[in-house]
C-alpha positions as CSV (number, residue, x, y, z in Angstrom):
1,M,117.6,121.3,130.8
2,N,117.3,122.2,127.1
3,L,120.1,124.8,127.2
4,D,121.6,125.9,123.9
5,E,124.8,124.4,122.6
6,K,126.5,127.8,122.7
7,I,125.9,128.0,126.5
8,I,126.9,124.3,127.0
9,S,130.2,125.0,125.2
10,A,130.9,128.0,127.5
11,L,130.1,125.9,130.6
12,K,132.6,123.2,129.4
13,D,135.3,125.8,129.0
14,L,134.6,126.8,132.7
15,D,134.9,123.1,133.8
16,Y,131.2,122.9,134.8
17,E,130.4,119.2,135.1
18,E,127.2,118.8,137.1
19,A,124.4,121.2,138.0
20,T,124.1,122.1,141.7
21,E,120.8,121.6,143.7
22,I,119.6,125.2,143.2
23,Q,120.4,125.0,139.5
24,K,118.5,121.7,139.1
25,K,115.5,123.2,140.8
26,A,115.5,126.8,139.5
27,I,116.5,126.5,135.8
28,P,113.6,124.4,134.5
29,I,111.1,126.7,136.3
30,A,112.8,129.9,135.1
31,L,112.7,128.6,131.5
32,K,108.9,128.4,131.9
33,K,108.9,132.2,132.8
34,R,107.5,131.6,136.2
35,D,108.1,134.0,139.1
36,I,110.6,132.5,141.6
37,L,111.3,133.1,145.3
38,A,114.5,131.1,146.1
39,A,116.5,130.7,149.3
40,A,120.0,129.5,148.8
41,Q,123.3,130.2,150.5
42,S,126.3,131.9,148.9
43,G,128.5,129.5,146.9
44,T,125.7,127.2,145.9
45,G,125.7,128.3,142.2
46,K,122.7,130.6,142.2
47,T,124.3,133.1,139.7
48,A,124.2,130.4,137.0
49,A,120.7,129.4,138.2
50,F,119.2,132.7,137.0
51,L,121.7,133.7,134.3
52,L,121.5,130.5,132.1
53,P,117.7,130.8,131.6
54,I,118.1,134.5,130.8
55,L,120.8,133.8,128.2
56,T,118.7,131.0,126.7
57,E,115.7,133.3,126.3
58,L,118.0,136.0,124.6
59,L,119.1,133.3,122.1
60,E,115.6,132.1,121.4
61,T,114.1,135.6,121.0
62,K,116.9,137.4,119.1
63,Q,116.0,140.9,118.2
64,T,117.3,142.8,115.2
65,K,118.0,145.8,117.5
66,T,119.6,145.4,120.9
67,I,117.2,146.5,123.6
68,L,117.3,146.2,127.3
69,R,115.5,143.0,128.4
70,T,117.0,141.9,131.7
71,L,117.5,143.9,134.9
72,I,119.5,142.4,137.8
73,L,119.5,144.3,141.1
74,V,122.2,143.7,143.6
75,P,123.2,145.3,147.0
76,T,126.9,146.0,146.3
77,R,129.3,147.1,143.6
78,E,131.5,144.0,144.1
79,L,128.5,141.7,143.4
80,A,127.5,143.7,140.3
81,T,131.1,143.3,139.0
82,Q,131.0,139.6,139.8
83,I,127.7,138.9,138.0
84,S,128.8,141.0,135.0
85,K,131.9,138.8,134.7
86,A,129.7,135.7,134.9
87,V,127.6,137.1,132.0
88,E,130.7,137.4,129.9
89,D,131.9,133.9,130.8
90,F,128.5,132.2,130.1
91,S,127.9,134.2,126.9
92,K,131.3,133.5,125.5
93,Y,129.9,132.1,122.2
94,M,127.0,134.6,122.0
95,E,126.6,138.2,121.1
96,V,125.4,139.7,124.4
97,S,125.9,143.2,125.6
98,S,125.8,144.0,129.4
99,L,126.6,146.8,131.7
100,A,127.5,147.0,135.4
101,M,125.8,150.1,136.6
102,V,127.4,151.1,139.9
103,G,128.4,154.2,141.9
104,G,131.9,155.5,142.1
105,V,132.4,155.6,138.3
106,S,131.4,158.1,135.6
107,T,127.7,158.3,134.8
108,K,128.5,159.7,131.4
109,D,130.3,156.5,130.3
110,Q,127.3,154.5,131.5
111,E,124.9,156.7,129.6
112,K,127.0,156.2,126.4
113,K,126.9,152.4,126.7
114,I,123.1,152.4,127.4
115,A,122.6,154.6,124.3
116,K,124.4,152.1,122.1
117,G,122.1,149.3,123.4
118,I,122.5,146.6,126.0
119,D,120.8,143.3,126.7
120,I,121.5,142.9,130.4
121,L,121.8,145.6,133.1
122,V,123.4,144.7,136.4
123,A,122.8,147.5,138.8
124,T,123.0,148.7,142.4
125,S,119.8,150.5,143.3
126,G,121.3,153.9,144.1
127,R,123.0,154.4,140.8
128,L,120.0,153.0,138.9
129,M,117.7,155.5,140.7
130,E,120.0,158.3,139.5
131,H,119.7,157.3,135.9
132,L,115.9,156.9,136.2
133,K,115.7,160.4,137.7
134,N,117.8,161.8,134.9
135,G,115.8,159.9,132.2
136,T,119.0,158.2,130.9
137,V,117.6,154.6,131.2
138,D,114.3,153.1,130.1
139,L,113.1,149.9,131.8
140,S,109.8,149.5,130.0
141,S,111.3,146.9,127.6
142,V,112.6,144.7,130.5
143,T,110.9,141.3,130.6
144,T,113.0,139.6,133.3
145,V,114.0,141.0,136.7
146,V,116.3,139.4,139.2
147,I,116.8,140.7,142.7
148,D,119.9,138.9,144.1
149,E,120.8,138.9,147.8
150,V,117.3,140.4,148.5
151,D,117.7,139.9,152.2
152,T,120.9,142.0,152.2
153,M,119.2,144.7,150.1
154,L,116.4,144.9,152.7
155,D,118.9,144.9,155.6
156,M,120.7,147.8,153.9
157,G,117.5,149.9,153.7
158,F,116.9,149.5,149.9
159,L,113.2,148.6,150.2
160,E,112.1,152.0,149.1
161,D,114.4,152.0,146.0
162,I,113.1,148.5,145.0
163,E,109.5,149.7,145.3
164,K,110.3,152.7,143.1
165,I,112.2,150.8,140.5
166,L,109.9,147.9,139.8
167,P,106.9,150.0,138.6
168,N,109.2,151.3,135.8
169,V,109.4,147.7,134.4
170,G,106.8,146.6,131.9
171,P,103.7,144.7,133.2
172,K,104.6,141.5,131.4
173,R,107.6,140.5,133.4
174,Q,109.2,137.6,135.2
175,I,110.6,138.4,138.6
176,M,113.1,136.1,140.4
177,M,114.2,136.8,143.9
178,F,117.2,135.0,145.4
179,S,117.9,135.3,149.1
180,A,120.2,133.5,151.7
181,T,117.4,133.6,154.3
182,M,113.6,133.4,153.9
183,N,112.7,135.9,156.6
184,Q,109.4,137.8,157.0
185,N,110.6,141.0,155.2
186,V,111.6,138.9,152.1
187,K,108.2,137.2,152.1
188,K,106.4,140.5,152.3
189,L,108.3,142.0,149.3
190,A,107.6,138.8,147.3
191,K,103.9,139.0,148.2
192,E,103.8,142.6,146.9
193,F,105.4,142.0,143.5
194,L,105.5,138.3,142.6
195,K,102.6,136.6,140.8
196,D,102.0,133.0,141.9
197,P,105.7,132.3,142.6
198,V,107.4,129.0,142.8
199,V,109.1,128.8,146.2
200,I,112.5,127.0,146.2
201,E,114.5,126.4,149.4
202,V,117.9,124.6,149.3
203,A,120.7,124.4,151.8
204,Q,119.5,125.5,155.2
205,Q,122.1,127.4,157.3
206,R,123.2,124.2,159.1
207,S,123.8,122.1,155.9
208,A,125.5,125.0,154.1
209,V,128.4,125.0,156.6
210,K,128.9,121.3,156.9
211,I,131.8,121.0,154.4
212,I,133.7,123.9,156.0
213,D,136.3,123.2,158.8
214,Q,135.2,125.6,161.5
215,Q,137.8,126.5,164.2
216,I,137.9,128.8,167.2
217,V,141.1,130.3,168.7
218,L,140.7,131.8,172.2
219,V,142.7,135.0,172.4
220,D,142.7,138.3,174.3
221,E,141.2,141.3,172.3
222,A,144.5,143.2,172.6
223,N,146.5,140.3,171.1
224,K,144.2,139.5,168.1
225,A,146.3,141.4,165.4
226,A,149.6,139.7,166.5
227,A,147.9,136.3,166.7
228,L,146.5,136.8,163.2
229,S,149.9,137.6,161.8
230,Y,151.4,134.5,163.5
231,I,148.6,132.2,162.2
232,I,149.0,133.4,158.6
233,G,152.8,133.3,158.7
234,S,153.2,130.0,160.5
235,N,150.7,128.2,158.2
236,N,152.1,129.9,155.1
237,Y,148.6,130.9,154.0
238,S,148.9,132.7,150.6
239,Q,145.3,134.0,150.4
240,V,143.3,135.0,153.5
241,L,140.0,136.9,153.7
242,V,139.6,138.6,157.1
243,F,136.3,140.0,158.3
244,V,135.9,143.0,160.6
245,N,132.9,145.0,161.8
246,M,134.1,148.6,161.5
247,K,135.9,150.6,158.8
248,I,138.5,152.0,161.2
249,E,139.2,148.5,162.4
250,A,139.9,147.4,158.8
251,D,142.4,150.3,158.2
252,T,144.2,149.8,161.5
253,L,144.5,146.0,160.9
254,V,146.0,146.5,157.4
255,E,148.6,148.8,158.8
256,H,149.5,146.2,161.4
257,L,149.8,143.4,158.9
258,E,151.9,145.5,156.5
259,L,154.3,146.2,159.4
260,D,154.5,142.5,160.1
261,G,155.6,141.9,156.4
262,L,152.3,140.6,155.1
263,T,151.0,142.4,152.0
264,A,147.4,143.5,152.7
265,G,144.6,145.6,151.4
266,C,141.1,146.5,152.6
267,I,137.6,147.2,151.1
268,H,134.9,149.0,152.9
269,G,132.3,151.7,152.3
270,D,134.7,154.6,152.4
271,V,137.1,153.1,149.8
272,R,136.5,154.5,146.3
273,Q,135.2,152.1,143.7
274,T,138.3,152.2,141.5
275,A,140.5,151.5,144.6
276,R,138.3,148.6,145.7
277,A,138.4,147.1,142.2
278,K,142.2,147.4,142.2
279,V,142.6,145.7,145.6
280,M,140.3,142.9,144.5
281,R,142.4,142.3,141.3
282,K,145.6,142.2,143.4
283,F,144.0,139.8,145.9
284,K,142.8,137.4,143.2
285,S,146.1,137.5,141.4
286,G,148.1,136.9,144.6
287,D,149.9,140.3,144.7
288,I,148.1,140.9,148.0
289,R,148.1,138.1,150.6
290,V,145.5,139.3,153.0
291,L,142.2,141.1,152.2
292,V,140.4,142.8,155.2
293,A,136.8,143.6,154.6
294,T,133.5,144.7,156.2
295,D,130.4,142.5,155.7
296,I,128.7,144.7,153.1
297,A,131.8,145.3,151.0
298,A,132.5,141.6,150.9
299,R,129.2,140.6,149.4
300,G,130.0,139.5,145.9
301,I,133.6,138.2,146.6
302,D,133.7,134.9,144.7
303,I,137.1,133.2,144.7
304,Q,136.7,129.5,143.8
305,L,139.6,128.1,145.9
306,L,139.8,130.6,148.8
307,P,141.5,128.4,151.5
308,I,140.6,130.3,154.6
309,V,138.3,133.0,156.0
310,V,139.0,134.6,159.4
311,N,136.4,136.2,161.7
312,Y,138.7,138.8,163.3
313,A,135.6,140.3,164.9
314,L,132.5,138.2,165.4
315,P,129.3,139.3,163.5
316,E,126.1,140.2,165.3
317,T,123.9,137.5,163.6
318,T,124.0,133.9,162.6
319,A,123.0,134.8,159.1
320,D,126.1,137.1,158.8
321,Y,128.3,134.4,160.2
322,T,127.1,131.9,157.5
323,H,127.5,134.6,154.8
324,R,131.1,135.2,155.9
325,I,132.3,131.6,156.1
326,G,130.4,130.8,152.9
327,R,133.2,132.8,151.1
328,T,135.3,129.6,151.5
329,G,134.3,126.0,150.8
330,R,132.6,127.1,147.6
331,A,131.3,124.7,144.9
332,G,132.2,121.7,147.1
333,N,135.8,122.7,147.6
334,P,137.4,122.4,151.1
335,G,137.9,125.5,153.3
336,I,138.7,126.7,156.8
337,A,136.7,129.2,158.8
338,L,138.7,130.5,161.7
339,T,137.2,132.7,164.5
340,L,139.5,134.7,166.8
341,L,137.3,134.7,169.9
342,S,137.8,137.1,172.9
343,V,135.8,137.1,176.1
344,K,133.3,139.8,175.1
345,D,132.0,137.5,172.2
346,Y,131.7,134.2,174.1
347,K,127.9,134.6,174.6
348,M,127.3,135.5,170.9
349,M,129.4,132.5,169.8
350,I,127.3,130.1,171.9
351,E,124.1,131.6,170.3
352,I,125.6,131.0,166.8
353,E,126.5,127.4,167.6
354,K,123.0,126.9,169.1
355,D,121.3,128.2,165.9
356,L,123.5,126.0,163.6
357,I,123.3,123.0,166.0
358,I,127.1,122.6,166.1
359,N,129.9,122.6,168.7
360,I,133.1,124.1,167.5
361,P,136.2,123.0,169.4
362,R,138.2,125.8,171.2
363,R,142.0,126.0,171.2
364,E,144.7,128.3,172.2
365,I,148.0,129.2,170.5
366,E,151.2,129.0,172.5
367,G,152.4,132.5,173.2
368,F,149.0,134.0,172.7
369,E,147.0,132.3,175.5
370,A,143.8,134.0,176.7
371,T,144.2,135.7,180.1
372,E,141.0,137.8,180.2
373,K,138.6,136.8,183.0
374,K,136.1,134.4,181.5
375,P,132.4,135.0,182.2
376,R,130.2,132.4,183.9
377,L,128.1,131.0,181.1
378,F,125.4,128.4,181.8
379,K,125.4,125.4,179.5
380,A,122.7,122.8,180.2
381,R,124.3,119.3,180.8
382,P,122.3,116.2,179.9
383,K,120.7,114.7,183.0
384,Q,121.0,111.0,184.0
385,L,118.0,108.8,183.5
386,S,117.6,108.1,187.3
387,V,117.6,111.9,188.0
388,K,114.9,112.5,185.3
389,M,112.7,109.7,186.7
390,A,113.1,111.0,190.3
391,E,112.1,114.5,189.1
392,A,109.1,113.0,187.2
393,K,107.9,111.1,190.3
394,K,108.2,114.3,192.4
395,A,106.3,116.3,189.9
396,A,103.5,113.6,189.7
397,K,103.3,113.5,193.5
398,K,103.1,117.3,193.7
399,S,100.4,117.3,191.0
400,G,98.4,114.6,192.9
401,F,98.7,116.6,196.1
402,A,97.5,119.8,194.4
403,K,94.5,117.8,192.9
404,N,93.5,116.5,196.4
405,T,93.8,120.0,197.9
406,I,91.5,121.4,195.2
407,E,88.9,118.6,195.6
408,K,88.9,119.1,199.5
409,T,88.5,122.9,199.1
410,T,85.7,122.5,196.6
411,K,83.8,120.0,199.0
412,K,84.3,122.4,201.9
413,K,82.9,125.3,199.9
414,K,79.8,123.2,198.9
415,T,79.2,122.0,202.6
416,T,79.5,125.6,203.8
417,K,76.9,126.8,201.3
418,R,74.5,124.0,202.2
419,D,74.8,124.7,205.9
420,T,74.2,128.4,205.3
421,N,71.0,127.6,203.3
422,R,69.7,125.4,206.1
423,S,70.4,128.1,208.7
424,F,68.5,130.6,206.6
425,A,65.5,128.3,206.2
426,K,65.3,127.7,210.0
427,K,65.2,131.4,210.6
């Protein structure tokens, strides 16, 4: 891939052995400075797919003065922190200055670092808009723009921010958009800003979840918290990521887990950035055993050997489901995705299975058996060949009968018209 030896040395230190599919497809194109629209699931190595070409260009076009040349837009603070860490790791043998520009921390400190000079800016759109408004950051020297998790950014309502930020970047720029899904909103944004882009699609939703051991435990809604504590304790899981849908649900669950003797912490939109960063550090180091998170806060969590992810509450879309379980089974490592399923979510779970073309086995845990009344859900059963043939004959016979009826009716109409004409002639 014509990567510099300094980058190769850093990758060896990180035990990188072989490029992933998205890296094989995106890196050569990115090095040619082509615009890219890429669809790849979390955990497929897309961070390296855009960072390695960026670092290669910085080495090849070394400036005497450090000026901002790369902007990476992300939806969440956690993802900004993760990518900034990746910049440090990949540029271990280079002189590269970067900044994670996120909310919840001092803008003054960020201003000072920008004034000193940075090569790469990783930013959430809200904080970047603040700096642009205050005139404390200049994007005119930027030659490469990356919008990561672009589908999530659009879902979170950041379209207007993106449309205001990109015109501040110089006209001679390369834009790379990376998304987990290639929906219509993503395509519209790409059409607006990308010039003759190369479209790359790898790992559809179905293939992205193949290596993950997916399980469903049937349990009453009221017993979920107790069942979760039992599952973690009885299996002696040391690191568990639990997904919920609401902030209050996250806080309540952490209290319950702590009372059961399981060290736990949570991250969601109402938790301050410093506290979120502290909880993440403790979870990665093993000081906290269970991390409870909402979907948006969890974007950017990258733990290489995370053994298990739990859907405490089922998400509302298949895309969110694949995002969640994609936190485990990363880079080809094994992982378990466990869903605690109560009656109210049966229908949604069937829809997710239908989209992913899978059938996840259901089971119950002794002492936590589901007692809620189960809804009547229709599941089409495959018909026997004899039944199909009988139905086909019946349909053909019915079709023939309808055809004969139409022909007879048409002849009758023609005869009636002819008789009427004759009668009129006689008169």
